[in-house]
N, C-alpha and C positions, 0 to 999 in steps of 0.2 A: 467623791468624784475622783476617778483615776485619770491623771493627765498623761501618763506614759505606761506602756507595757512593753518592756524589752528585757533582753538578757545579753550579757557579754559572752562571747565565745572567742577566746584568744584576744586578738587586737581588733576584731570587728564586732559589730553590733547587729544582732538579729532583732528586728523591731517591727511593730505595727507602725507604719510610716505616716502617722497623722501629725507628728511633730517635725520630722525631718522630710525634706523635699523628696517625694517618691521617685524623682528622676535619678536619684543617687542609687536606686535599685538595691537598697539595703547595705551598700558598701561605704561605710564611714567609720571613723575612729570612735570607739566606745569611750575612750579616755577624754577625747575632745568634746564629745556630746555631754558627758557628765560634768565636765568643767564648765561648759557654756550654760548648762542647766543650773548649776550652783550659782553662777554669776547672775543669771536672770532672777533667781529667787532673792538674792541679796539686793538687787536693784528694785525689787517690789516692796521693800520694807517701808513702813510708815515713817514719815519724818525725814527731813533732809539730812540730819546728822547721822541717821542710821544707815544711809546708803553709801556704798563705796564710791570713792573718787575714780576718775578715769585712770589715773596712775595706778591706783590699787587694782583696778580691773586688769590692766595690762600686766602688772606684776603677777597676779593670780594666773592669768592665761599663759604667759610666757614661762613662768616658773621661777 
């Protein structure tokens, strides 16, 4: 099952917008979307100890 179908062009993302709000009209940061996607996948891990803490998430997102 494919969850995303997108490609990065420069700093913008050209995407099928079934993950991102279509009101953004395809204009959003590719880097931020990929970062949020990675964080979401980390948060879906089984077991409490395998999931990131809020401070870890903030550190990943802010850099």
